[in-house]
N, C-alpha and C positions, 0 to 999 in steps of 0.2 A: 135830241137834247145834244149839245155840243159836249165834248170829252171832259173839259173844264167845267163845265156847269153840273155834269154827271157826278164828278169828283167832289165838287163842293157839296152837293146835294147828298151824297153819301156819307160825308163827314159831319152832316148837321140835321138828317132826316129824324135821327132818335132823340127823344128826350133826354137832355143832359144838362150839367151844370155849366152856364155861361156867364160872362162879365158883361154886364150892361151899365155903359156910361152915359150920362147926361150932363147938362149946363145948369148949375145951381142958379137961383134967384140973383146971386152976385156975381155971376159969369165965371165961376169956377167949375173944373169937371168933378163928376162924382161917380164913383163906379161901386157896384153893388153885384153879388150874386143872385142870379135867378135860375129856374129851371124852365128851358125853353127849346124849341127845335124848329126846323124850316119845312117848307113844304116844297114841291117839284118848281114852282115858280122862283124859289129862294126868297120867301117871304117867311119872315121869323115872327114867333108868336109865344108869349108867356103869360101867365097871368099874376095878377097883383090886388091889392086893395083899392078899392076907388078912391080912398082918402090918403093914399102913400104919398110921399115925398115926390117919388119918381113920376107919379101920375100929374102932379102940380108942375113939376119940371119940364115934363114933356109938353103939356098944355101951353107953357110960356115960351119954349124953343124946342121944336120938334126934331133937331138934329142931334142923333145919337151915334154911338159906336158899340158894336158888339164884338168880343174875342172869345173863341172857344176852340177845344180841340187839344189842348196841351194840358195834361194833369201832371206831368212830372218830365225831367227830362230823360228819364230812363225809358218811358213809354210814348214819347212824344215822337211822331212821326209826321203828321201833318197837324197845320192850325189854320185857323180862319181870322180875319182881321174885317171886319164888316162896317161900311159906312152906309148910313141910310137916314130916313125919316121915319118917326113913331108917330102912330094914333092910338088913341084910346077907344075901345070898341065895348058896349055893354050889349051888342046884338045878341039875341038869344039864341041863334044858330052858332055863331062864333062860341059863345060860352059852353054850349053843349059839345061842340067838336072837341074842344081842348080839355073838358073834364076828365078828371082820372080819379080814382078812389082815395089816394093819397091827400088829396086836396080837402078831404072832410077834416083835417086836422086844422084847417084854416077858415073854411067855409060852410055852411050849412048844405049847399048842393049848389048846382049850375044856376038855379034862380036867386041865390043868395043876393040882396040887393049890392053888397060891398064888392063882390065879385066882378071883375073886368079884365078884358084882354088887352094886351100892348101888343101891336102890329107894327114890325118894321120892316118896310120897304127897301131893300138895300140898293145903292146906287152904283157902289163899288165894293169888291170882294176881293182880299187879296188871299191866295192860297200857298201858305208857306209849307215848304218840304224839308225835313232834317237833312243837313249837307248840301243843301242848294242855297247859294247866295242871295238871291232874288226871288220873290215869290212870282206866281202866275197871276194875272190880273184879269178878272170878271168885271164888265161894266154894263149896266142895264142902259 
């Protein structure tokens, strides 16, 4: 794994609050918070309700954007800007792999028919560092 890819993975591997942006049906951007994380291939995942607006928006236009890592100016050291394409998965293995107990507040379990996984395959990731003018760029 390259040094940059490793730094990105370390910043994104743990479950955390991320901003997820889609394009609405009328062509406008829409951003919301989700809890997600990335794997070693820099593929991002989070869960949602199958009937949510974000699922409908991804199905119409899979081009998405994620930002994460900067929760405040005082603690921000690094942050990520991720450009990619999203897909919706109801695959049993995907749903079980992402499941954690706090999701019981929203779903009955990993077999809940409303529970799905959003998979974002990054095509470009900018790794920003406080005090550095230009981000490092990773591209698939």
